[in-house]
Structures are given as C-alpha cells and as structure tokens.
C-alpha positions in Angstrom: -37.2 -1.4 16.9 -34.1 0.4 15.5 -34.5 2.6 12.6 -33.8 1.0 8.9 -30.7 2.5 7.2 -31.5 5.2 4.7 -30.2 3.0 1.7 -31.7 -0.4 3.3 -33.4 -2.3 0.1 -36.1 -4.9 1.2 -33.9 -8.2 0.2 -35.3 -11.1 -1.4 -34.4 -14.4 -3.0 -36.9 -13.7 -6.1 -36.0 -15.1 -9.7 -35.3 -11.4 -10.8 -32.6 -10.8 -8.1 -30.7 -14.2 -9.3 -30.5 -13.0 -12.8 -29.3 -9.7 -11.9 -26.6 -10.9 -9.8 -25.3 -13.9 -12.6 -25.6 -10.9 -15.1 -23.1 -9.1 -12.8 -21.1 -12.5 -12.0 -20.9 -13.2 -16.3 -19.7 -9.7 -16.9 -17.2 -9.8 -14.0 -16.1 -12.8 -16.0 -16.1 -11.8 -19.5 -14.4 -8.5 -18.6 -10.9 -10.0 -18.9 -11.3 -10.7 -22.9 -9.9 -7.9 -24.3 -11.1 -7.4 -28.1 -11.1 -3.7 -29.0 -7.9 -1.4 -28.0 -6.9 -1.2 -24.3 -9.3 1.7 -22.7 -11.9 1.3 -25.5 -15.1 -0.5 -24.4 -15.1 -4.1 -24.5 -17.7 -6.7 -25.0 -18.4 -7.2 -21.5 -19.2 -3.7 -21.3 -21.6 -3.5 -24.1 -23.5 -6.1 -22.9 -23.7 -4.7 -19.1 -24.6 -0.9 -20.5 -27.5 -2.6 -22.5 -28.8 -4.8 -19.4 -28.1 -2.7 -16.5 -31.1 -0.4 -16.4 -33.2 -3.7 -16.4 -31.6 -5.4 -13.7 -30.8 -2.2 -11.3 -34.2 -0.9 -9.8 -34.6 3.1 -10.3 -35.0 3.3 -6.5 -31.2 2.2 -6.2 -29.9 4.6 -8.5 -32.2 7.4 -6.8 -30.9 6.4 -3.5 -27.1 6.3 -4.2 -27.3 9.8 -6.0 -28.8 11.2 -2.7 -26.2 9.2 -0.3 -23.2 9.4 -2.8 -23.2 13.3 -3.7 -19.4 13.1 -4.1 -19.5 10.4 -6.7 -22.3 12.3 -8.8 -21.0 16.0 -8.3 -17.2 14.3 -9.5 -18.8 13.1 -12.8 -20.9 16.3 -13.5 -17.4 18.1 -12.9 -15.6 15.8 -15.4 -18.3 16.1 -18.4 -18.6 20.0 -17.9 -14.7 20.2 -18.0 -14.4 18.4 -20.9 -17.2 19.9 -22.8 -15.5 23.5 -22.0 -12.4 22.4 -23.9 -14.6 21.0 -26.5 -16.5 23.8 -27.8 -13.0 25.9 -26.8 -10.6 23.8 -29.2 -13.2 22.3 -31.3 -11.2 18.9 -30.5 -13.7 16.0 -30.2 -11.2 13.8 -28.4 -12.3 15.4 -25.0 -15.9 13.5 -26.0 -14.9 10.0 -25.3 -13.9 11.1 -21.5 -17.1 12.2 -20.6 -18.8 8.7 -21.8 -16.1 6.5 -20.2 -16.9 8.5 -16.7 -20.9 8.4 -17.2 -20.2 4.6 -17.8 -18.3 4.1 -14.7 -21.0 5.8 -12.6 -23.5 3.3 -14.2 -21.0 0.5 -13.2 -20.8 1.7 -9.7 -24.7 2.1 -9.8 -25.1 -1.6 -11.0 -22.9 -3.4 -8.3 -24.3 -1.1 -5.3 -28.0 -1.9 -6.5 -27.9 -5.8 -7.4 -26.0 -6.4 -4.2 -27.8 -4.5 -2.1 -31.4 -6.7 -3.1 -29.4 -9.9 -1.8 -26.1 -9.6 -0.3 -25.4 -13.2 0.7 -26.0 -14.5 -2.9 -24.3 -11.8 -4.6 -21.1 -12.6 -2.5 -21.0 -16.1 -3.1 -22.1 -15.9 -6.9 -19.3 -13.1 -7.5 -16.5 -14.9 -5.4 -17.3 -17.9 -7.7 -17.0 -15.9 -10.5 -13.6 -14.5 -9.6 -12.3 -18.4 -8.9 -13.4 -19.3 -12.1 -12.0 -16.1 -13.9 -8.7 -16.5 -11.9 -8.5 -20.2 -12.9 -9.1 -19.6 -16.9 -6.7 -16.2 -16.7 -3.9 -18.6 -14.9 -4.0 -21.4 -17.6 -4.0 -18.5 -20.3 -0.5 -16.9 -19.0 0.7 -20.5 -18.1 0.2 -21.5 -21.5 1.6 -18.3 -23.2 4.8 -18.7 -21.3 5.5 -22.6 -21.6 4.8 -22.0 -25.6 6.9 -19.1 -25.8 4.2 -16.6 -27.0 5.5 -14.1 -24.8 9.4 -13.4 -24.4 9.3 -11.4 -21.4 6.1 -10.0 -20.4 2.8 -12.1 -20.4 -0.2 -10.2 -21.6 -2.9 -13.3 -21.0 -6.0 -12.5 -22.6 -5.5 -8.5 -22.3 -3.5 -6.4 -24.4 -0.9 -5.2 -22.3 0.9 -6.7 -19.3 0.0 -3.7 -16.9 -3.7 -4.4 -17.7 -3.1 -8.0 -16.4 -1.7 -6.8 -13.4 -4.1 -4.2 -12.6 -6.9 -7.0 -13.2 -5.4 -8.9 -10.7 -4.9 -6.7 -7.9 -8.5 -5.3 -8.2 -9.7 -9.2 -8.6 -8.0 -10.5 -5.7 -8.8 -7.5 -3.1 -12.7 -7.6 -4.3 -12.3 -11.5 -3.5 -10.9 -11.2 0.0 -13.1 -8.4 1.0 -16.4 -10.3 0.0 -14.7 -13.1 2.0 -14.3 -11.1 5.1 -10.8 -12.2 5.7 -12.1 -15.5 6.1 -10.6 -17.4 3.1 -11.0 -21.2 3.0 -8.4 -23.5 2.2 -9.0 -23.8 -1.4 -9.3 -20.2 -1.7 -5.5 -19.9 -1.2 -5.4 -21.6 -4.9 -7.1 -18.4 -6.0 -4.4 -16.3 -4.2 -1.6 -18.1 -5.9 -3.2 -18.1 -9.4 -3.2 -14.3 -9.2 0.1 -14.0 -7.5 1.2 -16.1 -10.3 -0.3 -13.6 -13.1 1.3 -10.7 -11.1 4.7 -12.2 -11.7 4.0 -13.1 -15.3 2.8 -9.4 -16.0 6.3 -8.2 -14.6 4.6 -5.0 -13.8 6.6 -3.1 -11.0 3.5 -1.3 -9.7 1.8 -4.5 -9.8 4.2 -6.1 -7.5 4.3 -3.4 -4.8 0.6 -3.7 -5.0 0.6 -7.3 -4.7 3.1 -7.1 -1.8 1.0 -4.6 -0.2 -2.5 -6.6 -0.8 -0.7 -9.9 0.9 0.7 -8.0 3.7 -2.7 -6.3 4.5 -4.5 -9.7 4.6 -1.9 -11.9 6.5 -2.2 -8.9 9.2 -6.3 -9.2 9.4 -6.5 -12.9 8.8 -4.1 -14.4 11.6 -5.0 -13.5 15.3 -2.4 -13.1 17.4 0.9 -10.9 16.8 3.4 -13.5 16.6 1.6 -15.2 14.0 1.4 -11.6 11.8 5.1 -10.8 12.7 6.3 -14.2 11.5 3.8 -14.3 8.3 5.1 -10.6 7.1 8.7 -11.8 7.3 7.8 -14.7 5.5 6.3 -13.0 2.9 8.9 -10.5 2.6 11.4 -13.2 2.2 9.4 -15.2 -0.6 9.2 -11.9 -2.4 12.9 -11.5 -2.2 13.3 -14.8 -3.2 11.1 -14.7 -5.9 12.1 -11.7 -7.7 16.4 -12.1 -7.1 16.9 -15.6 -6.9 19.2 -16.7 -9.9 16.7 -20.2 -9.9 14.4 -18.1 -11.4 16.4 -16.7 -14.1 16.7 -19.9 -16.0 13.1 -21.4 -15.7 11.0 -21.7 -18.7 8.0 -19.8 -17.1 10.1 -16.8 -17.0 12.1 -16.8 -20.1 15.5 -18.0 -21.1 18.5 -16.4 -19.2 16.7 -14.0 -17.2 13.7 -13.4 -15.4 11.1 -11.0 -16.1 10.7 -9.6 -12.9 14.2 -9.3 -12.5 14.5 -7.6 -15.8 12.1 -5.0 -14.8 13.6 -4.4 -11.5 16.7 -3.4 -12.8 15.8 -1.7 -16.1 17.2 1.6 -16.4 16.2 4.2 -19.0 17.4 7.2 -20.3 14.3 9.3 -19.2 13.6 9.4 -15.7 10.4 7.8 -14.1 8.8 11.3 -13.3 9.0 12.5 -17.1 8.5 9.1 -18.6 5.3 9.2 -16.8 4.4 12.9 -17.8 4.2 14.0 -14.2 6.3 16.8 -15.6 3.6 18.0 -16.9 1.5 19.4 -13.7 4.4 21.6 -13.1 5.6 22.8 -16.4 1.8 23.6 -17.1 0.6 24.2 -13.4 -1.9 26.8 -14.2 -4.1 23.7 -15.8 -4.4 22.5 -12.2 -6.4 25.0 -10.9 -10.0 24.1 -13.0 -8.4 21.3 -15.2 -7.4 20.8 -18.7 -9.7 17.7 -19.6 -8.6 14.8 -21.5 -7.9 15.2 -24.6 -5.9 17.4 -27.1 -2.5 16.3 -25.7 -0.6 18.0 -28.3 -0.4 21.1 -26.2 1.7 20.0 -24.0 4.2 17.6 -25.6 3.9 19.2 -29.1 7.8 18.4 -29.6 7.4 15.0 -28.9 6.5 12.0 -31.4 4.1 10.2 -28.4 1.2 12.1 -27.1 1.0 10.1 -23.6 -1.4 10.9 -21.0 -0.1 10.9 -17.6 0.4 8.0 -16.0 -1.2 8.0 -12.6 -4.8 8.1 -11.4 -4.4 10.7 -9.1 -1.9 12.9 -11.4 -4.7 12.6 -14.2 -7.5 13.8 -11.6 -5.4 16.8 -10.4 -4.0 18.3 -14.0 -6.8 16.9 -15.9 -9.8 18.1 -13.3 -8.1 20.6 -11.3 -8.3 21.0 -7.6 -12.1 20.7 -7.4 -12.1 17.4 -9.6 -9.0 16.1 -7.0 -11.0 17.2 -3.9 -14.3 15.5 -4.9 -12.2 12.3 -6.0 -10.7 12.0 -2.6 -14.1 12.9 -0.6 -15.6 10.0 -2.6 -12.4 7.7 -1.6 -12.6 8.9 2.0 -16.6 8.3 2.2 -16.2 4.9 1.1 -13.3 4.2 3.8 -15.3 5.9 6.5 -18.2 3.2 6.5 -16.1 0.2 6.0 -14.3 -1.4 8.7 -10.7 -1.0 8.8 -10.6 -4.5 7.9 -12.3 -4.3 4.8 -11.5 -0.5 4.1 -7.6 -1.1 3.6 -8.3 -3.5 0.7 -8.9 -0.6 -1.4 -5.5 0.4 -0.9 -3.6 -2.0 -3.2 -5.6 -0.7 -6.4 -5.0 3.0 -5.3 -1.3 2.3 -4.7 -1.1 1.0 -8.5 -3.0 4.0 -9.6 -0.1 6.2 -8.5 1.9 5.2 -11.4 -0.9 4.2 -13.7 -3.9 5.7 -15.0 -6.5 3.6 -14.1 -9.5 5.6 -13.8 -11.3 4.3 -17.1 -10.9 0.3 -15.6 -13.9 -0.4 -15.3 -13.3 -3.3 -12.3 -12.0 -0.5 -10.4 -15.5 1.0 -10.2 -16.9 -2.2 -10.0 -14.8 -2.7 -6.6 -15.8 0.8 -5.4 -19.8 -0.2 -6.0 -19.4 -3.2 -4.0 -17.3 -1.6 -1.2 -20.2 1.1 -0.9 -22.5 -1.7 -0.5 -20.8 -2.9 2.0 -20.5 0.0 3.8 -23.9 1.0 3.5 -25.1 -2.5 5.3 -23.5 -1.9 8.6 -26.0 -0.6 11.2 -26.2 3.3 12.2 -24.2 4.4 14.8 -27.2 5.6 17.0 -29.7 3.1 17.5 -33.2 3.6 19.5 -32.7 0.8 21.8 -30.9 2.8 24.7 -33.3 5.7 24.6 -36.4 2.8 25.2 -34.3 1.2 28.0 -33.8 4.5 29.7 -37.8 5.0 29.3 -38.7 1.9 30.9 -36.1 2.8 33.9 -38.1 5.7 34.5 -41.6 4.2 34.6 -40.6 1.7 36.7 -39.3 4.6 39.3 -42.2 6.7 39.0 -45.0 7.6 41.5 -47.5 4.9 40.1 -45.0 2.3 40.6 -44.0 3.5 44.3 -47.8 3.2 44.9 -48.1 -0.3 43.7 -45.3 -1.3 45.6 -46.5 0.1 48.6 -50.0 -1.2 48.6 -48.8 -4.6 47.8 -46.7 -4.5 51.0 -49.5 -3.2 53.1 -52.2 -5.9 51.8 -49.4 -8.7 52.5 -49.3 -10.3 56.4 -46.1 -9.5 57.8 -44.4 -12.1 60.2 -44.2 -11.4 63.5 -40.8 -12.4 65.2 -41.0 -15.3 67.5 -41.6 -14.6 71.5 -38.8 -14.6 74.1 -38.0 -18.2 75.4 -40.0 -19.6 72.6 -38.7 -23.0 71.4 
C-alpha cells in the first residue's frame, strides 16, 4: 500500500463537513458586499472569523503550520516588524496591519482545512457560489451602467473600481482552477460576466490580468497547437476591438462620448506612474528595505504631500515594509504553492500576482482564500516516491531465489518426459 500523504485527512460526507463547506461558500458570496471602507474588515469577514475555529479541526491547523513554515514565519515576521515600529514611534497605525495578516492566515487555514475534508463537495459548492456571485455582481454593474449611477468607472457592490477588478480576477482564477480547466458550456456565461465587470471597472491592471487569465485558460483548455494559436490571436483581436473600437465609445454601458476603457488607457497624468504609486519611496528610503519599515506612520516618507499614500504594489509593499526577510518569505511561500501544483493549474496564480505588481492586494482576503485552496489542491497529489516499485522488485528477487529453483527442478523431475517417436514409425 502506498504511504499516505502527511497532510491527508480522512474524508467523509458527514453533516459537519457539509455545514463547513456551505459556510465557506456563504462567505465567498457575501464578501463582495462592502459596507465599511475599503481595506477594513467587512461583515463577511466577521462572520467567518467567528465560525472558523468551529468549522476547521485543530489537526488541520497544526498540519498546515508544519507544512507551510514559510507562511507562518512570514506572519510572525510581519508582527515583529510592526510591533518594533509601534514601540519605537508610539504610533498605533502599525497595529491594524498585524490583525490583517493574522486574519489572512486564518483565511488560508479555513479554505485549506475545509477543502481537505471533502475536496469534491468543496469544489462543487464553491463553484456554484462563484457562479451566483458573478451573476449578482454582473446584474448590479449592469444596473449602475444603465441607470447612469457611475459616469466612467463602475464600482458595483464595492467601494472603488479597483476592488471590483481584483475581485473579478481572483474569482475567475479560482473558478477555472477548481474546474481543472474543464469548463462546461454554461460556465462560459460566468467568464463573460467576469469580463463585463472587468471592462466596467476600467482598471488597467485588471484588464492586463484578465488578458493573462484568458490566454492561459485558452492555452490549456484547447488540445492542439493550431487551436491554441487561433484562440490566442482571436483573444488579442477581441481585446483590441473592445478597447479601441469607436462603436464602444457611444454605447450606453460605457457612458456618453467616450469609453471608460479607452479613457483609462489613454489617460495622461502630470505625475509618472512610478511616483504616483509611491515606488520612488523604495529608492529614496532604501535603508528600510533591509529589515522593513512596517505598515504605518506614512508621514515619515511624504511629509510634504497632502496625501499620505501607501505603496501601490503587493511586491513593493512586502519589500519596503518588511525588508529582505519578509520579501524572501513571501516569494518562498509562492514558490512552494507553485511547485506542488501541476503547471496547468499553478499558472492561474499569475493573473492575481500580476495585478499585485501595481496594486496593494495583500489585504484582499479573497487572494489568501485562493492561496489556501491552491495549497489544498497541491497537497492532494500523490507523493513522488511510491512503495510499489520496491515491492515489485522484492517479488522479482524472490521468484529468482534458490527455493524457487529447487521447486522448479523437482516439478520437472516428477513430470514424465515424452520420448520422441522411433525412426520409421508412422
């Protein structure tokens, strides 16, 4: 018998497992309704935080801590850096960041632990929750566009359009990953609704991540090289048509006179993207990249500016706020998730990470939910070393041993040998 994976959990279709999966599905659906300000805990977060310790067995938590040492070390390092700067500056703005990442760790544990108990049920229910969520969000976005609630960029049920864009990228990536690249015909409506929301948000990073997602999906969903080339070229042509076509500029869904996407792509600002997204802080205050500046007390870096902005980049934030150790642990975590997944599924992490190049997405809990599900999928694969070849070789050695040869010789000696017919016999 092949050895069981160290993270294998006995599966069962018990009532407790079903309730846990439905709670996670309810969270995934309710997460798109933003009540408090962006970046803060939403009602869905409070619900899951209260129920997480009841739906996730302690064994799952301990096993994830042992297996994902990089994730645990990252959260511990983030807490230490922020606590150090809190004690040094006596600024309380560092403390919420600790809570954010501790809660994100809880999200990873929840999605990992619940899915491991019944992967088939989890994948089916979560995919249905995503279908429902995309359908509702598409209806809300369509209503806002037709009623003129949003003039240029649509926010949907969120507080700003960038949140809508990131939500669409993560949800579609998780959906295709759970479907294992085998979408049904009805699933194409989900992809279409997600594409509509992305274009309505008019997020440049969201459109780039969406394009990467579609290219990856078409490449692995189609079987032959010819189909892949035709599909990729068609995606490029469709994206260019939707972005640059004058027919899109006068449509009701894209405002009067000019399309939101075209406006965003052609938008010129007096400040470069490098300065606008605070990337220059990494160069101007490079000494903080050694051990990290923490996430707080932003007036240290832009005291002359009216707006105290954070770095608009997940990778930039990790490097500047938590230094080389934090950035290395974050990359080690991502590498571990990629390494255990098959390439056809691991690539679906790329769109979400691509969006994080120009936006701070580390506090977006659905990203960490995606990470938890990806860890579970990677851990369910069979280990590389199996015991079957060893057993087979052992049996071959026994069949060629001296006992087998003696038994074979005795069998031949006891069996009468037929004599050949005499010469001349008919």
